[in-house]
KEVEX-462637 format. One record per residue: residue number from 1; residue in one letter; chain; x, y negated, z negated of N, C-alpha, C, O in turn. Coordinates in nm, 3 decimals. Layout:
N
ATOM tivo drense donu  n.east n.north    n.up ca.east ca.north   ca.up  c.east c.north    c.up  o.east o.north    o.up
ATOM  NUM      a    A       X       Y       Z       X        Y       Z       X       Y       Z       X       Y       Z
...
***
This chain:
196
ATOM tivo drense donu  n.east n.north    n.up ca.east ca.north   ca.up  c.east c.north    c.up  o.east o.north    o.up
ATOM    1      m    A  -2.681   0.129  -0.888  -2.702   -0.013  -1.041  -2.676   0.090  -1.183  -2.626   0.054  -1.290
ATOM    2      g    A  -2.727   0.230  -1.145  -2.732    0.281  -1.257  -2.608   0.367  -1.280  -2.584   0.399  -1.397
ATOM    3      n    A  -2.508   0.417  -1.163  -2.364    0.458  -1.207  -2.223   0.336  -1.224  -2.118   0.324  -1.287
ATOM    4      e    A  -2.308   0.258  -1.116  -2.207    0.141  -1.221  -2.208   0.092  -1.422  -2.105   0.074  -1.487
ATOM    5      k    A  -2.319   0.085  -1.466  -2.373    0.103  -1.589  -2.346   0.208  -1.675  -2.401   0.235  -1.782
ATOM    6      s    A  -2.245   0.271  -1.608  -2.270    0.470  -1.660  -2.059   0.446  -1.692  -1.992   0.512  -1.771
ATOM    7      i    A  -2.015   0.350  -1.615  -1.880    0.311  -1.527  -1.835   0.223  -1.667  -1.744   0.226  -1.750
ATOM    8      e    A  -1.947   0.148  -1.640  -1.891    0.047  -1.719  -1.876   0.079  -1.911  -1.791   0.037  -1.990
ATOM    9      a    A  -2.026   0.191  -1.939  -1.965    0.252  -2.036  -1.884   0.358  -2.118  -1.883   0.395  -2.235
ATOM   10      f    A  -1.820   0.388  -2.007  -1.765    0.514  -2.046  -1.600   0.380  -2.028  -1.538   0.390  -2.134
ATOM   11      i    A  -1.531   0.279  -1.934  -1.455    0.211  -1.936  -1.492   0.202  -2.105  -1.431   0.257  -2.197
ATOM   12      r    A  -1.604   0.120  -2.111  -1.532    0.052  -2.295  -1.569   0.171  -2.418  -1.601   0.120  -2.526
ATOM   13      a    A  -1.570   0.284  -2.416  -1.595    0.363  -2.456  -1.430   0.459  -2.552  -1.402   0.507  -2.662
ATOM   14      v    A  -1.341   0.429  -2.361  -1.257    0.495  -2.393  -1.127   0.391  -2.352  -1.015   0.429  -2.318
ATOM   15      g    A  -1.181   0.227  -2.368  -1.056    0.164  -2.356  -1.032   0.117  -2.216  -1.039   0.212  -2.137
ATOM   16      k    A  -1.005   0.001  -2.159  -0.942    0.005  -2.026  -0.783   0.103  -2.016  -0.780   0.203  -1.944
ATOM   17      a    A  -0.732   0.084  -2.049  -0.620    0.148  -2.060  -0.601   0.298  -2.032  -0.529   0.345  -1.944
ATOM   18      e    A  -0.680   0.372  -2.125  -0.733    0.507  -2.100  -0.796   0.525  -1.984  -0.786   0.638  -1.936
ATOM   19      a    A  -0.887   0.409  -1.897  -0.988    0.408  -1.795  -0.902   0.427  -1.645  -0.928   0.508  -1.556
ATOM   20      k    A  -0.815   0.348  -1.649  -0.701    0.341  -1.550  -0.634   0.436  -1.570  -0.620   0.475  -1.454
ATOM   21      r    A  -0.560   0.531  -1.654  -0.463    0.617  -1.641  -0.593   0.677  -1.564  -0.615   0.670  -1.443
ATOM   22      i    A  -0.638   0.710  -1.617  -0.788    0.840  -1.607  -0.800   0.854  -1.422  -0.819   0.957  -1.358
ATOM   23      a    A  -0.779   0.701  -1.366  -0.919    0.725  -1.251  -0.743   0.733  -1.158  -0.714   0.798  -1.058
ATOM   24      l    A  -0.669   0.656  -1.226  -0.532    0.702  -1.160  -0.508   0.888  -1.101  -0.481   0.953  -1.000
ATOM   25      d    A  -0.548   0.910  -1.280  -0.520    1.111  -1.261  -0.620   1.166  -1.163  -0.616   1.285  -1.131
ATOM   26      e    A  -0.727   1.066  -1.104  -0.870    1.115  -1.077  -0.814   1.148  -0.928  -0.821   1.256  -0.869
ATOM   27      w    A  -0.744   1.003  -0.874  -0.701    1.041  -0.797  -0.582   1.186  -0.691  -0.573   1.253  -0.588
ATOM   28      d    A  -0.537   1.160  -0.790  -0.395    1.243  -0.823  -0.466   1.401  -0.843  -0.414   1.508  -0.814
ATOM   29      a    A  -0.601   1.378  -0.902  -0.601    1.515  -0.869  -0.697   1.583  -0.764  -0.730   1.701  -0.756
ATOM   30      s    A  -0.757   1.402  -0.635  -0.819    1.448  -0.548  -0.820   1.471  -0.410  -0.898   1.506  -0.322
ATOM   31      a    A  -0.681   1.434  -0.427  -0.595    1.360  -0.270  -0.524   1.481  -0.251  -0.471   1.561  -0.328
ATOM   32      r    A  -0.534   1.477  -0.166  -0.408    1.627  -0.066  -0.307   1.642  -0.032  -0.261   1.580   0.064
ATOM   33      p    A  -0.253   1.714  -0.089  -0.114    1.649  -0.129   0.004   1.609  -0.005   0.126   1.620  -0.015
ATOM   34      a    A  -0.069   1.562   0.106   0.000    1.453   0.189  -0.041   1.364   0.158   0.037   1.276   0.195
ATOM   35      q    A  -0.165   1.300   0.081  -0.145    1.141   0.020  -0.052   1.156  -0.090  -0.077   1.053  -0.152
ATOM   36      l    A   0.013   1.198  -0.137   0.016    1.194  -0.249   0.194   1.151  -0.248   0.262   1.236  -0.189
ATOM   37      p    A   0.263   1.047  -0.297   0.404    1.063  -0.343   0.486   1.152  -0.353   0.492   1.217  -0.458
ATOM   38      p    A   0.582   1.181  -0.235   0.674    1.268  -0.254   0.795   1.292  -0.386   0.854   1.191  -0.426
ATOM   39      e    A   0.817   1.382  -0.428   0.929    1.399  -0.487   1.035   1.325  -0.457   1.064   1.275  -0.348
ATOM   40      g    A   1.111   1.318  -0.591   1.251    1.264  -0.534   1.289   1.114  -0.508   1.208   1.022  -0.499
ATOM   41      d    A   1.432   1.105  -0.496   1.478    1.010  -0.461   1.490   0.920  -0.295   1.569   0.943  -0.203
ATOM   42      w    A   1.401   0.836  -0.300   1.377    0.814  -0.161   1.366   0.644  -0.146   1.355   0.569  -0.243
ATOM   43      r    A   1.370   0.601  -0.006   1.371    0.470   0.019   1.210   0.420   0.082   1.158   0.312   0.054
ATOM   44      v    A   1.135   0.547   0.189   1.068    0.496   0.263   1.009   0.595   0.189   1.059   0.655   0.095
ATOM   45      w    A   0.868   0.614   0.251   0.742    0.707   0.283   0.699   0.687   0.385   0.669   0.573   0.421
ATOM   46      l    A   0.684   0.782   0.453   0.624    0.764   0.555   0.484   0.920   0.582   0.498   1.041   0.567
ATOM   47      f    A   0.371   0.841   0.623   0.226    0.940   0.615   0.212   0.922   0.756   0.197   0.804   0.789
ATOM   48      m    A   0.213   0.997   0.838   0.150    1.042   0.959   0.032   1.089   0.979  -0.005   1.187   0.913
ATOM   49      g    A  -0.057   1.027   1.080  -0.137    1.135   1.046  -0.284   1.103   1.162  -0.295   0.987   1.202
ATOM   50      g    A  -0.386   1.203   1.209  -0.483    1.068   1.219  -0.564   1.015   1.231  -0.601   1.013   1.113
ATOM   51      r    A  -0.650   0.952   1.292  -0.836    0.889   1.228  -0.863   1.002   1.132  -0.850   1.124   1.144
ATOM   52      g    A  -0.918   0.903   1.005  -0.984    1.018   0.908  -0.853   1.081   0.843  -0.915   1.118   0.743
ATOM   53      a    A  -0.703   1.131   0.811  -0.656    1.207   0.751  -0.587   1.143   0.606  -0.484   1.185   0.554
ATOM   54      g    A  -0.690   1.010   0.545  -0.695    0.899   0.443  -0.526   0.877   0.422  -0.447   0.904   0.332
ATOM   55      k    A  -0.515   0.822   0.535  -0.352    0.677   0.515  -0.419   0.525   0.430  -0.396   0.462   0.327
ATOM   56      t    A  -0.484   0.520   0.512  -0.533    0.404   0.409  -0.550   0.396   0.237  -0.508   0.318   0.152
ATOM   57      r    A  -0.659   0.556   0.233  -0.671    0.535   0.088  -0.545   0.595   0.041  -0.541   0.601  -0.082
ATOM   58      a    A  -0.412   0.656   0.117  -0.312    0.717   0.079  -0.276   0.582   0.031  -0.262   0.565  -0.091
ATOM   59      g    A  -0.260   0.477   0.120  -0.163    0.365   0.077  -0.217   0.274   0.003  -0.146   0.184  -0.042
ATOM   60      a    A  -0.306   0.277  -0.015  -0.401    0.193  -0.133  -0.339   0.220  -0.290  -0.265   0.146  -0.355
ATOM   61      e    A  -0.382   0.317  -0.318  -0.339    0.408  -0.428  -0.232   0.438  -0.414  -0.189   0.510  -0.504
ATOM   62      w    A  -0.145   0.406  -0.317  -0.034    0.416  -0.369   0.061   0.242  -0.397   0.169   0.241  -0.457
ATOM   63      v    A   0.021   0.163  -0.364   0.032    0.022  -0.417  -0.050   0.012  -0.566   0.009  -0.022  -0.669
ATOM   64      r    A  -0.157   0.037  -0.563  -0.216    0.097  -0.747  -0.157   0.120  -0.842  -0.140   0.064  -0.951
ATOM   65      s    A  -0.115   0.239  -0.778  -0.016    0.311  -0.856   0.166   0.297  -0.907   0.223   0.338  -1.009
ATOM   66      r    A   0.219   0.220  -0.783   0.328    0.122  -0.835   0.306  -0.004  -0.899   0.410  -0.065  -0.925
ATOM   67      i    A   0.162  -0.081  -0.945   0.106   -0.181  -0.981   0.097  -0.134  -1.111   0.092  -0.221  -1.197
ATOM   68      a    A   0.094  -0.018  -1.147   0.097    0.038  -1.259   0.227   0.032  -1.376   0.250  -0.006  -1.491
ATOM   69      q    A   0.291   0.097  -1.257   0.442    0.130  -1.272   0.529  -0.004  -1.332   0.622   0.011  -1.411
ATOM   70      g    A   0.472  -0.180  -1.267   0.554   -0.238  -1.317   0.542  -0.335  -1.170   0.593  -0.447  -1.179
ATOM   71      a    A   0.482  -0.299  -1.046   0.561   -0.345  -0.883   0.434  -0.515  -0.905   0.312  -0.529  -0.898
ATOM   72      r    A   0.517  -0.581  -0.923   0.533   -0.751  -0.902   0.435  -0.860  -0.743   0.349  -0.945  -0.724
ATOM   73      r    A   0.554  -0.754  -0.657   0.570   -0.888  -0.529   0.579  -0.824  -0.428   0.676  -0.799  -0.357
ATOM   74      i    A   0.409  -0.779  -0.419   0.425   -0.658  -0.257   0.373  -0.725  -0.106   0.284  -0.810  -0.105
ATOM   75      a    A   0.433  -0.680   0.008   0.417   -0.755   0.048   0.286  -0.570   0.149   0.283  -0.447   0.142
ATOM   76      l    A   0.225  -0.664   0.210   0.149   -0.560   0.296   0.175  -0.635   0.502   0.190  -0.740   0.565
ATOM   77      i    A   0.165  -0.506   0.520   0.234   -0.544   0.624   0.135  -0.512   0.768   0.115  -0.391   0.754
ATOM   78      a    A   0.057  -0.556   0.908  -0.053   -0.455   0.952  -0.044  -0.546   1.122  -0.016  -0.660   1.157
ATOM   79      p    A  -0.075  -0.451   1.174  -0.067   -0.472   1.345  -0.102  -0.640   1.351  -0.029  -0.706   1.424
ATOM   80      a    A  -0.199  -0.704   1.284  -0.247   -0.819   1.281  -0.334  -0.899   1.216  -0.452  -0.872   1.239
ATOM   81      l    A  -0.308  -1.011   1.124  -0.383   -0.979   1.067  -0.510  -0.978   0.967  -0.518  -0.999   0.846
ATOM   82      n    A  -0.611  -0.944   1.074  -0.753   -0.964   1.039  -0.725  -0.777   1.024  -0.833  -0.719   1.016
ATOM   83      d    A  -0.600  -0.678   1.019  -0.640   -0.553   1.031  -0.614  -0.542   0.911  -0.658  -0.440   0.856
ATOM   84      a    A  -0.551  -0.620   0.844  -0.478   -0.618   0.707  -0.617  -0.633   0.615  -0.662  -0.535   0.556
ATOM   85      r    A  -0.671  -0.747   0.609  -0.832   -0.789   0.570  -0.876  -0.692   0.596  -0.929  -0.640   0.498
ATOM   86      e    A  -0.886  -0.621   0.705  -1.056   -0.540   0.780  -1.009  -0.422   0.679  -1.091  -0.388   0.594
ATOM   87      v    A  -0.879  -0.354   0.681  -0.864   -0.196   0.660  -0.800  -0.221   0.575  -0.881  -0.183   0.491
ATOM   88      m    A  -0.718  -0.254   0.518  -0.559   -0.207   0.416  -0.629  -0.329   0.264  -0.570  -0.324   0.157
ATOM   89      i    A  -0.721  -0.399   0.277  -0.785   -0.495   0.153  -0.941  -0.458   0.133  -0.959  -0.431   0.014
ATOM   90      d    A  -1.069  -0.446   0.214  -1.140   -0.475   0.259  -1.245  -0.331   0.276  -1.356  -0.294   0.237
ATOM   91      g    A  -1.147  -0.285   0.351  -1.198   -0.098   0.406  -1.208  -0.021   0.295  -1.163  -0.028   0.180
ATOM   92      e    A  -1.299   0.081   0.374  -1.406    0.194   0.234  -1.282   0.238   0.170  -1.305   0.300   0.066
ATOM   93      s    A  -1.163   0.226   0.196  -1.090    0.229   0.125  -0.961   0.187   0.089  -0.863   0.250   0.048
ATOM   94      g    A  -0.981   0.049   0.116  -0.904   -0.076   0.085  -0.866  -0.126  -0.042  -0.947  -0.109  -0.133
ATOM   95      l    A  -0.735  -0.198  -0.071  -0.722   -0.240  -0.215  -0.827  -0.303  -0.290  -0.834  -0.275  -0.409
ATOM   96      a    A  -0.910  -0.383  -0.243  -0.987   -0.468  -0.291  -1.057  -0.408  -0.356  -1.097  -0.468  -0.455
ATOM   97      g    A  -1.127  -0.202  -0.327  -1.261   -0.226  -0.343  -1.180  -0.032  -0.474  -1.254   0.056  -0.518
ATOM   98      l    A  -1.010  -0.036  -0.495  -1.020    0.006  -0.599  -0.993   0.006  -0.725  -0.945  -0.105  -0.747
ATOM   99      g    A  -0.995   0.086  -0.855  -0.918    0.074  -1.003  -1.088   0.047  -1.011  -1.174   0.052  -0.923
ATOM  100      p    A  -1.098   0.006  -1.201  -1.212   -0.086  -1.240  -1.188  -0.224  -1.267  -1.096  -0.294  -1.311
ATOM  101      e    A  -1.352  -0.242  -1.207  -1.411   -0.337  -1.169  -1.296  -0.521  -1.226  -1.248  -0.599  -1.144
ATOM  102      d    A  -1.286  -0.533  -1.361  -1.164   -0.601  -1.426  -1.049  -0.615  -1.394  -0.992  -0.720  -1.426
ATOM  103      e    A  -0.967  -0.496  -1.307  -0.839   -0.510  -1.253  -0.801  -0.550  -1.126  -0.698  -0.601  -1.081
ATOM  104      r    A  -0.964  -0.494  -1.053  -0.947   -0.540  -0.869  -0.862  -0.664  -0.840  -0.820  -0.714  -0.945
ATOM  105      p    A  -0.821  -0.733  -0.726  -0.749   -0.818  -0.697  -0.830  -0.926  -0.659  -0.949  -0.930  -0.693
ATOM  106      s    A  -0.774  -1.021  -0.588  -0.875   -1.149  -0.525  -0.819  -1.188  -0.455  -0.697  -1.187  -0.438
ATOM  107      y    A  -0.907  -1.234  -0.395  -0.788   -1.226  -0.179  -0.815  -1.424  -0.217  -0.927  -1.466  -0.244
ATOM  108      e    A  -0.734  -1.484  -0.213  -0.687   -1.584  -0.149  -0.643  -1.633  -0.001  -0.531  -1.648   0.050
ATOM  109      t    A  -0.808  -1.657   0.061  -0.778   -1.675   0.239  -0.663  -1.725   0.252  -0.566  -1.682   0.314
ATOM  110      s    A  -0.681  -1.853   0.169  -0.554   -1.994   0.254  -0.468  -1.969   0.200  -0.391  -2.064   0.213
ATOM  111      r    A  -0.397  -1.847   0.101  -0.220   -1.815   0.094  -0.185  -1.675   0.137  -0.083  -1.611   0.112
ATOM  112      r    A  -0.338  -1.630   0.239  -0.337   -1.486   0.248  -0.247  -1.398   0.103  -0.136  -1.350   0.082
ATOM  113      r    A  -0.342  -1.411   0.050  -0.241   -1.306  -0.055  -0.357  -1.269  -0.197  -0.432  -1.347  -0.254
ATOM  114      l    A  -0.340  -1.144  -0.218  -0.445   -1.063  -0.325  -0.341  -1.076  -0.450  -0.220  -1.090  -0.465
ATOM  115      v    A  -0.469  -1.063  -0.537  -0.353   -1.150  -0.634  -0.459  -1.080  -0.736  -0.582  -1.089  -0.741
ATOM  116      w    A  -0.345  -0.988  -0.833  -0.429   -0.870  -0.943  -0.404  -0.994  -1.082  -0.334  -1.095  -1.081
ATOM  117      p    A  -0.492  -0.937  -1.192  -0.510   -0.981  -1.266  -0.365  -0.999  -1.376  -0.314  -1.084  -1.448
ATOM  118      c    A  -0.344  -0.864  -1.333  -0.225   -0.820  -1.423  -0.124  -0.917  -1.422  -0.064  -0.926  -1.529
ATOM  119      g    A  -0.080  -1.009  -1.313   0.044   -1.014  -1.218   0.041  -1.054  -1.063   0.029  -1.153  -0.992
ATOM  120      a    A   0.060  -0.911  -1.054   0.100   -0.865  -0.909   0.006  -0.938  -0.792  -0.114  -0.955  -0.773
ATOM  121      v    A   0.134  -0.971  -0.725   0.044   -1.083  -0.625   0.104  -0.975  -0.464   0.216  -0.925  -0.469
ATOM  122      a    A   0.037  -0.958  -0.367   0.052   -0.879  -0.243   0.019  -1.013  -0.108  -0.092  -1.053  -0.075
ATOM  123      y    A   0.136  -1.053  -0.058   0.110   -1.092   0.030   0.077  -1.038   0.176   0.096  -0.916   0.184
ATOM  124      v    A   0.036  -1.090   0.279  -0.034   -1.030   0.381   0.015  -1.103   0.497  -0.020  -1.216   0.529
ATOM  125      f    A   0.113  -1.017   0.566   0.167   -1.026   0.702   0.177  -0.964   0.763   0.215  -0.848   0.748
ATOM  126      s    A   0.130  -1.047   0.902   0.081   -0.970   1.043   0.200  -0.905   1.106   0.308  -0.957   1.079
ATOM  127      a    A   0.201  -0.786   1.197   0.367   -0.770   1.235   0.386  -0.830   1.375   0.482  -0.796   1.444
ATOM  128      e    A   0.276  -0.939   1.425   0.307   -1.027   1.538   0.391  -1.137   1.525   0.422  -1.203   1.623
ATOM  129      d    A   0.429  -1.162   1.419   0.482   -1.226   1.323   0.599  -1.234   1.247   0.611  -1.307   1.150
ATOM  130      r    A   0.719  -1.128   1.307   0.801   -1.095   1.255   0.896  -1.165   1.145   0.943  -1.100   1.052
ATOM  131      d    A   0.929  -1.338   1.168   1.033   -1.433   1.099   0.961  -1.385   0.979   1.012  -1.332   0.881
ATOM  132      s    A   0.777  -1.424   1.009   0.718   -1.481   0.793   0.806  -1.386   0.715   0.829  -1.398   0.595
ATOM  133      l    A   0.856  -1.287   0.798   0.940   -1.183   0.598   1.075  -1.233   0.609   1.180  -1.185   0.567
ATOM  134      r    A   1.046  -1.372   0.693   1.179   -1.368   0.615   1.210  -1.533   0.535   1.182  -1.649   0.566
ATOM  135      g    A   1.259  -1.491   0.458   1.243   -1.529   0.354   1.199  -1.476   0.171   1.267  -1.451   0.072
ATOM  136      p    A   1.070  -1.479   0.197   1.051   -1.402   0.092   1.158  -1.221   0.004   1.280  -1.206   0.014
ATOM  137      q    A   1.109  -1.167  -0.034   1.166   -1.041  -0.141   1.042  -0.994  -0.185   0.942  -1.063  -0.204
ATOM  138      f    A   1.056  -0.860  -0.201   0.926   -0.761  -0.242   1.020  -0.649  -0.305   1.137  -0.630  -0.275
ATOM  139      d    A   0.908  -0.547  -0.443   0.915   -0.491  -0.504   0.894  -0.382  -0.397   0.999  -0.337  -0.351
ATOM  140      t    A   0.792  -0.335  -0.353   0.721   -0.257  -0.248   0.677  -0.388  -0.126   0.650  -0.508  -0.117
ATOM  141      a    A   0.699  -0.217  -0.019   0.563   -0.263   0.079   0.511  -0.165   0.146   0.558  -0.053   0.164
ATOM  142      w    A   0.422  -0.205   0.181   0.292   -0.076   0.278   0.275  -0.149   0.433   0.214  -0.255   0.453
ATOM  143      a    A   0.329  -0.084   0.516   0.318   -0.102   0.639   0.249  -0.013   0.699   0.287   0.104   0.707
ATOM  144      d    A   0.133  -0.059   0.753   0.046    0.058   0.824  -0.032   0.010   0.945  -0.084  -0.099   0.967
ATOM  145      e    A  -0.024   0.159   1.042  -0.017    0.145   1.196   0.117   0.135   1.229   0.124   0.173   1.346
ATOM  146      f    A   0.196   0.114   1.201   0.393    0.108   1.247   0.320   0.097   1.388   0.257   0.003   1.437
ATOM  147      a    A   0.347   0.218   1.433   0.352    0.288   1.589   0.213   0.197   1.707   0.160   0.232   1.813
ATOM  148      a    A   0.198   0.085   1.625   0.105   -0.006   1.682   0.143  -0.168   1.715   0.130  -0.258   1.799
ATOM  149      w    A   0.189  -0.142   1.611   0.300   -0.299   1.599   0.399  -0.339   1.706   0.496  -0.266   1.724
ATOM  150      p    A   0.381  -0.461   1.788   0.461   -0.533   1.921   0.598  -0.454   1.893   0.595  -0.337   1.929
ATOM  151      d    A   0.701  -0.491   1.842   0.785   -0.427   1.803   0.811  -0.389   1.710   0.827  -0.489   1.640
ATOM  152      p    A   0.837  -0.275   1.631   0.771   -0.227   1.521   0.947  -0.229   1.480   0.959  -0.240   1.358
ATOM  153      q    A   1.076  -0.222   1.550   1.188   -0.167   1.505   1.249  -0.335   1.442   1.343  -0.356   1.365
ATOM  154      g    A   1.159  -0.432   1.506   1.249   -0.567   1.541   1.156  -0.585   1.322   1.229  -0.583   1.224
ATOM  155      v    A   1.041  -0.595   1.315   0.989   -0.637   1.198   1.032  -0.528   1.124   1.042  -0.545   1.003
ATOM  156      l    A   1.062  -0.410   1.174   1.087   -0.333   1.011   1.256  -0.401   0.964   1.295  -0.415   0.849
ATOM  157      d    A   1.326  -0.432   1.077   1.498   -0.514   1.046   1.463  -0.598   0.977   1.509  -0.607   0.862
ATOM  158      t    A   1.364  -0.696   1.031   1.358   -0.816   0.895   1.275  -0.789   0.798   1.269  -0.882   0.718
ATOM  159      l    A   1.183  -0.665   0.763   1.099   -0.647   0.641   1.258  -0.578   0.551   1.275  -0.612   0.434
ATOM  160      r    A   1.308  -0.533   0.583   1.438   -0.453   0.541   1.494  -0.537   0.433   1.471  -0.489   0.322
ATOM  161      p    A   1.565  -0.653   0.432   1.645   -0.700   0.373   1.553  -0.795   0.258   1.620  -0.856   0.175
ATOM  162      a    A   1.479  -0.801   0.253   1.327   -0.877   0.228   1.328  -0.765   0.061   1.328  -0.792  -0.059
ATOM  163      l    A   1.329  -0.633   0.143   1.292   -0.542  -0.005   1.363  -0.483  -0.059   1.385  -0.363  -0.050
ATOM  164      r    A   1.428  -0.593  -0.151   1.540   -0.590  -0.251   1.538  -0.640  -0.416   1.632  -0.683  -0.482
ATOM  165      l    A   1.394  -0.618  -0.457   1.349   -0.680  -0.600   1.345  -0.572  -0.680   1.294  -0.485  -0.611
ATOM  166      g    A   1.370  -0.527  -0.788   1.368   -0.448  -0.940   1.417  -0.331  -0.890   1.398  -0.324  -0.769
ATOM  167      d    A   1.477  -0.229  -0.940   1.576   -0.136  -1.036   1.529  -0.025  -0.807   1.613  -0.006  -0.719
ATOM  168      d    A   1.370   0.015  -0.801   1.342    0.144  -0.699   1.298   0.107  -0.623   1.206   0.182  -0.590
ATOM  169      p    A   1.314  -0.053  -0.510   1.270   -0.083  -0.387   1.152   0.014  -0.339   1.195   0.129  -0.331
ATOM  170      r    A   1.058   0.007  -0.315   0.999    0.099  -0.186   0.936   0.035  -0.107   0.913  -0.084  -0.126
ATOM  171      l    A   0.889   0.110   0.014   0.806    0.067   0.189   0.756   0.223   0.255   0.808   0.295   0.340
ATOM  172      m    A   0.621   0.240   0.167   0.548    0.316   0.233   0.482   0.252   0.416   0.420   0.149   0.441
ATOM  173      v    A   0.525   0.353   0.503   0.522    0.331   0.607   0.332   0.439   0.647   0.331   0.550   0.594
ATOM  174      t    A   0.218   0.407   0.718   0.101    0.450   0.677   0.102   0.415   0.888   0.074   0.311   0.948
ATOM  175      t    A   0.148   0.556   0.942   0.037    0.586   1.091  -0.010   0.672   1.123  -0.036   0.779   1.067
ATOM  176      t    A  -0.035   0.616   1.267  -0.043    0.717   1.373   0.001   0.809   1.441   0.114   0.770   1.412
ATOM  177      p    A   0.020   0.892   1.504   0.222    0.928   1.537   0.199   0.942   1.693   0.131   1.005   1.773
ATOM  178      r    A   0.299   0.844   1.688   0.316    0.802   1.849   0.480   0.829   1.898   0.578   0.811   1.827
ATOM  179      p    A   0.479   0.855   1.977   0.635    0.918   2.016   0.681   0.736   2.113   0.634   0.690   2.217
ATOM  180      i    A   0.788   0.677   2.014   0.820    0.573   2.002   0.953   0.561   1.941   0.969   0.622   1.835
ATOM  181      p    A   1.071   0.480   2.000   1.187    0.581   1.953   1.210   0.495   1.796   1.299   0.542   1.726
ATOM  182      a    A   1.149   0.396   1.749   1.142    0.305   1.660   1.119   0.408   1.513   1.177   0.416   1.405
ATOM  183      l    A   1.015   0.470   1.571   0.938    0.538   1.490   1.065   0.689   1.467   1.101   0.748   1.365
ATOM  184      k    A   1.103   0.707   1.608   1.204    0.831   1.561   1.280   0.783   1.489   1.261   0.826   1.375
ATOM  185      r    A   1.377   0.697   1.494   1.448    0.638   1.442   1.469   0.648   1.265   1.563   0.685   1.195
ATOM  186      l    A   1.266   0.569   1.221   1.254    0.575   1.102   1.239   0.720   1.084   1.257   0.747   0.965
ATOM  187      i    A   1.205   0.864   1.180   1.215    0.959   1.060   1.339   1.061   1.090   1.343   1.183   1.072
ATOM  188      a    A   1.435   0.975   1.138   1.540    0.993   1.136   1.691   0.961   0.995   1.794   1.013   0.950
ATOM  189      a    A   1.582   0.815   0.979   1.706    0.780   0.880   1.733   0.829   0.698   1.655   0.868   0.611
ATOM  190      d    A   1.818   0.814   0.700   1.856    0.820   0.543   1.787   0.727   0.448   1.789   0.604   0.443
ATOM  191      g    A   1.701   0.856   0.341   1.602    0.766   0.238   1.440   0.793   0.358   1.324   0.753   0.352
ATOM  192      t    A   1.472   0.828   0.397   1.262    0.871   0.482   1.250   1.057   0.435   1.312   1.164   0.434
ATOM  193      v    A   1.126   0.994   0.403   1.089    1.108   0.362   0.970   1.126   0.428   0.938   1.017   0.476
ATOM  194      m    A   0.866   1.232   0.461   0.755    1.191   0.561   0.712   1.329   0.515   0.771   1.434   0.489
ATOM  195      t    A   0.515   1.265   0.513   0.347    1.367   0.469   0.361   1.379   0.640   0.457   1.338   0.705
ATOM  196      h    A   0.252   1.438   0.689   0.196    1.470   0.785   0.037   1.546   0.747  -0.036   1.586   0.838
***
């Protein structure tokens, strides 16, 4: 409780914009190099690692930084809807717990979406239902545990045309490595960069 009050006092003292910048800078300073977006011109960032590698935190922080840069329509794709809610959103390193309290998203269960006070919206999808990705469009997408999806190549092929908004649409894929053909193709694809 005392820590929350000191955080609130800090935000009041420096202002919301500065507190937001400091929070993002703190992540940049404390993250391992593999957890930070690679430099350069890429379309897909593939972050592979085992349990405890920090994939979820890296994905959530990347989405948060994309929103700070102006992203407004985000796709969150998990192996199943429950995985998206329990790991990507409400998990210990999930989106709902990052950033200043008044800038955190709220989850609209009936619409399966996260809404940030700034107007950004993240729509939740299950890799079990790739056709749900037909129609919507995004400027940012985070695909979690890609190698555990039932049809990873099919879902990725459905997602790619939807990732078309803005000047720089990008996809982050976080996954535990498995020797599957779809992951091998993703690693070899033009525009993919990898950290592990």
